DSSP file (Angstrom, degrees, kcal/mol; ACC not computed):
  #  RESIDUE AA STRUCTURE BP1 BP2  ACC     N-H-->O    O-->H-N    N-H-->O    O-->H-N    TCO  KAPPA ALPHA  PHI   PSI    X-CA   Y-CA   Z-CA
    1    1 A M              0   0    0      0, 0.0     2,-0.2     0, 0.0     0, 0.0   0.000 360.0 360.0 360.0 142.5    0.0    0.1    0.0
    2    2 A L        -     0   0    0      1,-0.1     2,-0.3    87,-0.0     3,-0.0  -0.480 360.0-114.3 -76.6 145.4    1.3    3.5   -0.9
    3    3 A K        -     0   0    0     -2,-0.2    -1,-0.1     1,-0.1     2,-0.0  -0.570  38.7-105.5 -73.3 133.5    2.1    6.0    1.8
    4    4 A K        -     0   0    0     -2,-0.3     2,-0.3     1,-0.1    -1,-0.1  -0.350  33.6-114.6 -61.3 143.3   -0.2    9.0    1.7
    5    5 A Q        -     0   0    0     80,-0.1     2,-0.6    -3,-0.0    -1,-0.1  -0.620  21.6-146.8 -74.6 136.1    1.4   12.2    0.4
    6    6 A T        -     0   0    0     -2,-0.3     2,-0.2    79,-0.0    -1,-0.0  -0.941  19.2-155.0-102.4 117.2    1.6   14.9    3.0
    7    7 A F        -     0   0    0     -2,-0.6     2,-0.3     4,-0.0    74,-0.0  -0.528   5.5-148.7 -94.9 162.7    1.2   18.3    1.3
    8    8 A T    >   -     0   0    0     -2,-0.2     3,-1.8     4,-0.1    50,-0.3  -0.903  27.2-115.6-122.8 155.0    2.5   21.6    2.4
    9    9 A A  T 3  S+     0   0    0     -2,-0.3    50,-2.1     1,-0.3    51,-0.3   0.706 112.2  56.1 -67.0 -19.3    0.8   25.0    1.7
   10   10 A Q  T 3  S+     0   0    0     48,-0.2    -1,-0.3    47,-0.1     2,-0.2   0.372  83.9 100.3 -98.5   6.8    3.7   26.1   -0.4
   11   11 A Q  S <  S-     0   0    0     -3,-1.8    47,-2.7    46,-0.0     2,-0.3  -0.572  70.2-126.8 -83.5 158.0    3.7   23.3   -2.8
   12   12 A T  E     -A   57   0A   0     45,-0.2    84,-2.6    -2,-0.2     2,-0.3  -0.801  21.5-164.3-104.8 147.9    2.1   23.7   -6.3
   13   13 A I  E     +AB  56  95A   0     43,-2.3    43,-1.8    -2,-0.3     2,-0.3  -0.970  12.1 165.7-129.0 143.5   -0.6   21.5   -7.7
   14   14 A T  E     - B   0  94A   0     80,-1.8    80,-2.9    -2,-0.3    39,-0.2  -0.978  41.6 -85.1-150.3 162.3   -1.9   21.0  -11.2
   15   15 A Q  E     - B   0  93A   0     37,-2.2    78,-0.3    -2,-0.3    77,-0.1  -0.380  42.3-125.8 -60.9 142.9   -4.0   18.5  -13.2
   16   16 A A        -     0   0    0     76,-2.7     3,-0.2     1,-0.1    -1,-0.1  -0.713  31.4-109.6 -82.5 144.6   -2.1   15.7  -14.7
   17   17 A P  S    S+     0   0    0      0, 0.0    17,-0.1     0, 0.0    -1,-0.1  -0.290  90.9  58.9 -71.5 160.1   -2.5   15.3  -18.4
   18   18 A G  S    S+     0   0    0      1,-0.3    15,-2.3    15,-0.1    16,-0.8   0.807  72.6 119.7  95.1  34.0   -4.5   12.5  -20.0
   19   19 A N  E     -C   32   0B   0     13,-0.2     2,-0.7    -3,-0.2    -1,-0.3  -0.986  49.2-148.9-128.5 140.5   -7.9   13.0  -18.4
   20   20 A I  E     -C   31   0B   0     11,-2.6    11,-2.3    -2,-0.4     2,-0.4  -0.915  22.7-174.3-107.5 119.4  -11.3   13.6  -20.1
   21   21 A V  E     +C   30   0B   0     -2,-0.7     2,-0.3     9,-0.2     9,-0.2  -0.926   7.6 178.5-121.5 141.0  -13.6   15.7  -18.1
   22   22 A S  E     -C   29   0B   0      7,-2.6     7,-2.5    -2,-0.4     2,-0.4  -0.969  28.3-121.2-139.4 154.9  -17.2   16.7  -18.6
   23   23 A D  E     -C   28   0B   0     -2,-0.3     2,-0.4     5,-0.2     5,-0.2  -0.806  28.8-178.8 -94.3 132.2  -19.8   18.6  -16.8
   24   24 A M  E >  S-C   27   0B   0      3,-3.8     3,-1.7    -2,-0.4    -2,-0.0  -0.916  70.8 -29.4-135.4 106.4  -23.0   16.7  -15.9
   25   25 A D  T 3  S-     0   0    0     -2,-0.4     3,-0.1     1,-0.3    -2,-0.0   0.838 126.6 -45.4  60.6  33.8  -25.8   18.5  -14.2
   26   26 A G  T 3  S+     0   0    0      1,-0.3     2,-0.3    16,-0.0    -1,-0.3   0.387 121.5  99.9  91.4  -8.0  -23.3   20.8  -12.4
   27   27 A E  E <   -C   24   0B   0     -3,-1.7    -3,-3.8    19,-0.1     2,-0.4  -0.845  69.5-126.3-114.4 156.5  -20.9   18.1  -11.4
   28   28 A K  E     -CD  23  42B   0     14,-1.2    13,-1.8    -2,-0.3    14,-1.2  -0.802  22.9-171.8 -98.3 140.6  -17.7   17.1  -13.1
   29   29 A V  E     -CD  22  40B   0     -7,-2.5    -7,-2.6    -2,-0.4     2,-0.4  -0.939   9.0-161.9-123.7 152.2  -17.1   13.5  -14.2
   30   30 A M  E     -CD  21  39B   0      9,-2.9     9,-2.4    -2,-0.3     2,-0.5  -0.978  18.9-154.3-139.5 145.6  -13.8   12.3  -15.4
   31   31 A L  E     -CD  20  38B   0    -11,-2.3   -11,-2.6    -2,-0.4     2,-0.6  -0.990  20.2-144.0-115.1 116.1  -12.3    9.4  -17.4
   32   32 A S  E  >  -C   19   0B   0      5,-3.0     4,-2.1    -2,-0.5   -13,-0.2  -0.747   8.6-166.5 -80.9 118.3   -8.6    8.7  -16.6
   33   33 A I  T  4 S+     0   0    0    -15,-2.3    -1,-0.2    -2,-0.6   -14,-0.1   0.868  87.7  60.3 -71.5 -35.3   -6.9    7.7  -19.9
   34   34 A H  T  4 S+     0   0    0    -16,-0.8    -1,-0.2     1,-0.2   -15,-0.1   0.909 125.0  11.8 -62.0 -45.0   -4.0    6.5  -17.7
   35   35 A N  T  4 S-     0   0    0      2,-0.2    -1,-0.2    55,-0.1    -2,-0.2   0.479  95.6-122.7-115.4  -4.5   -5.9    4.0  -15.6
   36   36 A G     <  +     0   0    0     -4,-2.1     2,-0.3     1,-0.2    -3,-0.1   0.595  63.7 136.9  77.5   8.9   -9.2    3.6  -17.4
   37   37 A K        -     0   0    0     -5,-0.1    -5,-3.0    -6,-0.0     2,-0.3  -0.676  49.3-134.5 -98.0 151.4  -11.3    4.6  -14.4
   38   38 A Y  E     -D   31   0B   0     -2,-0.3     2,-0.3    -7,-0.2    -7,-0.2  -0.729  22.5-168.9 -93.6 144.1  -14.3    6.9  -14.2
   39   39 A F  E     -D   30   0B   0     -9,-2.4    -9,-2.9    -2,-0.3     2,-0.7  -0.999  17.7-151.3-133.5 137.4  -14.5    9.5  -11.3
   40   40 A N  E     -D   29   0B   0     -2,-0.3   -11,-0.2   -11,-0.2     5,-0.1  -0.934  13.3-177.0-105.1 108.0  -17.4   11.6  -10.2
   41   41 A L  E  >  -     0   0B   0    -13,-1.8     4,-1.0    -2,-0.7     5,-0.3   0.690  26.3-151.6 -79.9 -16.8  -15.7   14.7   -8.7
   42   42 A G  H  >  -D   28   0B   0    -14,-1.2     4,-1.4     3,-0.2   -14,-1.2  -0.199  40.2 -57.2  72.7-172.1  -19.1   16.3   -7.6
   43   43 A Y  H  > S+     0   0    0      2,-0.2     4,-1.9   -16,-0.2    -1,-0.2   0.945 136.6  41.1 -73.3 -50.1  -19.6   20.0   -7.3
   44   44 A V  H  > S+     0   0    0      1,-0.2     4,-2.1     2,-0.2     5,-0.2   0.942 117.4  48.2 -67.2 -45.1  -16.9   20.8   -4.8
   45   45 A G  H  X S+     0   0    0     -4,-1.0     4,-2.5     1,-0.2    -1,-0.2   0.853 108.3  55.9 -60.0 -33.5  -14.4   18.5   -6.4
   46   46 A G  H  X S+     0   0    0     -4,-1.4     4,-2.4    -5,-0.3    -1,-0.2   0.915 106.4  51.3 -66.8 -41.6  -15.3   20.1   -9.8
   47   47 A E  H  X S+     0   0    0     -4,-1.9     4,-1.9     1,-0.2    -2,-0.2   0.899 110.4  47.6 -62.7 -43.4  -14.4   23.5   -8.4
   48   48 A I  H  X S+     0   0    0     -4,-2.1     4,-1.4     2,-0.2    -1,-0.2   0.901 109.9  53.7 -60.0 -42.1  -11.1   22.2   -7.2
   49   49 A W  H  < S+     0   0    0     -4,-2.5     3,-0.3     1,-0.2    -2,-0.2   0.910 108.8  48.5 -59.2 -42.4  -10.5   20.7  -10.6
   50   50 A D  H >< S+     0   0    0     -4,-2.4     3,-1.1     1,-0.2    -1,-0.2   0.892 109.6  53.1 -61.7 -38.7  -11.2   23.9  -12.3
   51   51 A Q  H 3< S+     0   0    0     -4,-1.9     3,-0.4     1,-0.2    -1,-0.2   0.750 107.9  50.2 -68.0 -24.1   -8.8   25.8   -9.9
   52   52 A I  T 3< S+     0   0    0     -4,-1.4   -37,-2.2    -3,-0.3    -1,-0.2   0.135  73.3 108.2-104.9  19.5   -5.9   23.4  -10.6
   53   53 A A  S <  S+     0   0    0     -3,-1.1    -1,-0.2   -39,-0.2    -2,-0.1   0.825  91.2  30.9 -61.9 -29.7   -6.2   23.7  -14.4
   54   54 A E  S    S-     0   0    0     -3,-0.4   -41,-0.1    -4,-0.2    -1,-0.0  -0.921 115.2 -80.2-122.6 152.0   -3.0   25.8  -14.1
   55   55 A P        +     0   0    0      0, 0.0     2,-0.3     0, 0.0   -41,-0.2  -0.201  59.1 174.7 -52.3 138.6   -0.3   25.2  -11.4
   56   56 A I  E     -A   13   0A   0    -43,-1.8   -43,-2.3    -4,-0.1     2,-0.1  -0.990  36.2-103.7-151.0 141.0   -1.4   26.9   -8.1
   57   57 A L  E  >  -A   12   0A   0     -2,-0.3     4,-2.5   -45,-0.2   -45,-0.2  -0.389  28.4-129.6 -60.6 138.1    0.0   27.0   -4.6
   58   58 A I  H  > S+     0   0    0    -47,-2.7     4,-2.3   -50,-0.3   -48,-0.2   0.834 109.1  55.4 -59.2 -32.4   -2.0   24.8   -2.3
   59   59 A N  H  > S+     0   0    0    -50,-2.1     4,-2.4   -48,-0.3    -1,-0.2   0.923 108.5  48.0 -66.7 -43.0   -2.4   27.7    0.2
   60   60 A V  H  > S+     0   0    0    -51,-0.3     4,-2.6     2,-0.2     5,-0.2   0.912 108.9  54.2 -63.3 -43.2   -3.9   29.9   -2.6
   61   61 A L  H  X S+     0   0    0     -4,-2.5     4,-2.7     2,-0.2     5,-0.2   0.944 109.4  46.9 -56.4 -48.4   -6.2   27.1   -3.5
   62   62 A V  H  X S+     0   0    0     -4,-2.3     4,-2.5     1,-0.2    -2,-0.2   0.920 110.8  52.5 -60.1 -42.7   -7.5   26.8    0.1
   63   63 A L  H  X S+     0   0    0     -4,-2.4     4,-1.5     1,-0.2    -1,-0.2   0.918 111.2  46.6 -68.2 -39.0   -8.0   30.5    0.4
   64   64 A R  H  X S+     0   0    0     -4,-2.6     4,-2.5     1,-0.2    -1,-0.2   0.935 112.5  48.5 -62.9 -44.5  -10.1   30.7   -2.8
   65   65 A L  H  X S+     0   0    0     -4,-2.7     4,-2.9    -5,-0.2     5,-0.3   0.880 105.9  58.9 -65.2 -33.8  -12.2   27.7   -1.8
   66   66 A M  H  X>S+     0   0    0     -4,-2.5     5,-1.0    -5,-0.2     4,-0.9   0.912 111.6  41.9 -56.2 -39.2  -12.7   29.4    1.7
   67   67 A E  H  <5S+     0   0    0     -4,-1.5    -2,-0.2    -5,-0.2     3,-0.2   0.945 114.2  50.8 -75.9 -43.9  -14.2   32.4   -0.1
   68   68 A V  H  <5S+     0   0    0     -4,-2.5    -2,-0.2     1,-0.2    -3,-0.2   0.920 126.4  23.7 -58.2 -52.0  -16.2   30.3   -2.6
   69   69 A F  H  <5S-     0   0    0     -4,-2.9    -1,-0.2    -5,-0.2    -2,-0.2   0.408  99.6-125.4-101.4   2.5  -17.9   28.0    0.0
   70   70 A E  T  <5 +     0   0    0     -4,-0.9     2,-0.3    -5,-0.3    -3,-0.2   0.962  57.4 149.3  49.2  61.8  -17.6   30.2    3.1
   71   71 A V      < -     0   0    0     -5,-1.0    -1,-0.2    -6,-0.2    -2,-0.1  -0.919  50.8-104.0-123.8 151.0  -15.8   27.6    5.2
   72   72 A D     >  -     0   0    0     -2,-0.3     4,-2.6     1,-0.1     5,-0.2  -0.321  34.3-112.8 -77.5 160.2  -13.3   28.0    7.9
   73   73 A R  H  > S+     0   0    0      1,-0.2     4,-3.2     2,-0.2     5,-0.3   0.900 111.3  55.0 -63.3 -44.2   -9.7   27.3    7.1
   74   74 A H  H  > S+     0   0    0      1,-0.2     4,-2.5     2,-0.2     5,-0.2   0.960 113.1  41.8 -52.1 -56.8   -9.3   24.2    9.3
   75   75 A T  H  > S+     0   0    0      1,-0.2     4,-2.1     2,-0.2    -1,-0.2   0.885 116.0  50.0 -62.9 -39.9  -12.2   22.4    7.6
   76   76 A C  H  X S+     0   0    0     -4,-2.6     4,-2.9     2,-0.2     5,-0.3   0.934 110.8  49.0 -63.5 -45.7  -11.2   23.6    4.1
   77   77 A E  H  X S+     0   0    0     -4,-3.2     4,-3.2    -5,-0.2     5,-0.3   0.958 111.5  49.0 -59.8 -51.3   -7.7   22.5    4.6
   78   78 A E  H  X S+     0   0    0     -4,-2.5     4,-1.9    -5,-0.3    -1,-0.2   0.919 115.6  43.2 -49.9 -51.8   -8.7   19.0    5.8
   79   79 A D  H  X S+     0   0    0     -4,-2.1     4,-2.5    -5,-0.2    -1,-0.2   0.901 116.2  46.3 -68.5 -41.9  -11.1   18.5    3.0
   80   80 A V  H  X S+     0   0    0     -4,-2.9     4,-3.5     2,-0.2     5,-0.2   0.922 112.5  49.0 -67.3 -45.8   -8.9   19.8    0.3
   81   81 A Y  H  X S+     0   0    0     -4,-3.2     4,-2.0    -5,-0.3    -1,-0.2   0.902 113.1  49.1 -64.8 -38.4   -5.8   17.9    1.4
   82   82 A S  H  X S+     0   0    0     -4,-1.9     4,-1.9    -5,-0.3    -2,-0.2   0.942 112.8  46.5 -61.1 -48.9   -7.8   14.7    1.6
   83   83 A F  H  X S+     0   0    0     -4,-2.5     4,-2.2     1,-0.2     3,-0.4   0.965 113.0  48.8 -63.5 -46.8   -9.3   15.2   -1.9
   84   84 A L  H  X S+     0   0    0     -4,-3.5     4,-2.5     1,-0.2    -1,-0.2   0.833 106.8  56.6 -65.1 -27.9   -5.9   16.0   -3.3
   85   85 A E  H  X S+     0   0    0     -4,-2.0     4,-2.1    -5,-0.2    -1,-0.2   0.903 109.7  46.4 -58.6 -43.7   -4.4   12.9   -1.7
   86   86 A N  H  X S+     0   0    0     -4,-1.9     4,-1.3    -3,-0.4    -2,-0.2   0.862 112.3  49.0 -75.2 -31.3   -7.0   10.8   -3.4
   87   87 A L  H  <>S+     0   0    0     -4,-2.2     5,-2.8     2,-0.2     6,-0.5   0.922 112.6  49.4 -64.9 -45.0   -6.4   12.6   -6.8
   88   88 A L  H ><5S+     0   0    0     -4,-2.5     3,-1.3     1,-0.2    -2,-0.2   0.902 108.3  53.1 -64.4 -42.2   -2.6   12.0   -6.3
   89   89 A E  H 3<5S+     0   0    0     -4,-2.1    -1,-0.2     1,-0.3    -2,-0.2   0.845 110.6  47.0 -58.8 -38.1   -3.2    8.3   -5.5
   90   90 A Q  T 3<5S-     0   0    0     -4,-1.3    -1,-0.3    -3,-0.2    -2,-0.2   0.480 116.2-115.3 -83.0  -6.8   -5.1    7.9   -8.7
   91   91 A G  T < 5S+     0   0    0     -3,-1.3    -3,-0.2    -4,-0.4    -2,-0.1   0.811  80.0 123.8  72.1  28.7   -2.4    9.8  -10.8
   92   92 A L      < +     0   0    0     -5,-2.8   -76,-2.7    -6,-0.1     2,-0.3   0.584  66.1  38.8 -97.0 -10.4   -4.8   12.6  -11.6
   93   93 A V  E     -B   15   0A   0     -6,-0.5     2,-0.4   -78,-0.3   -78,-0.2  -0.928  65.9-140.4-135.6 159.1   -2.6   15.5  -10.3
   94   94 A Q  E     -B   14   0A   0    -80,-2.9   -80,-1.8    -2,-0.3     2,-0.4  -0.975  14.9-157.3-121.8 138.8    1.0   16.5  -10.1
   95   95 A V  E      B   13   0A   0     -2,-0.4   -82,-0.2   -82,-0.2   -84,-0.0  -0.924 360.0 360.0-120.0 138.7    2.6   18.1   -7.2
   96   96 A N              0   0    0    -84,-2.6   -83,-0.1    -2,-0.4    -1,-0.1   0.293 360.0 360.0-128.1 360.0    5.8   20.3   -7.1
């Protein structure tokens, strides 16, 4: 089993190439060409996906999402880091 990535606020994250994404009733769904799996990112996940279309500092991503969803920093960081770890495990994002 792979060890989960621990992100830092000053790392950049971006979408990995090779994914087909579509909007379906306000939610994003994705097909990973790399592993042939389908993913439903949902509404919040879709917003994160849109935000990481270009490389972005994880700290900046969290700040933007705090504004969009009116959520406190602690909750936002926990949810974002967990979501990003899942994307990383599936090879859907790149971290620098």
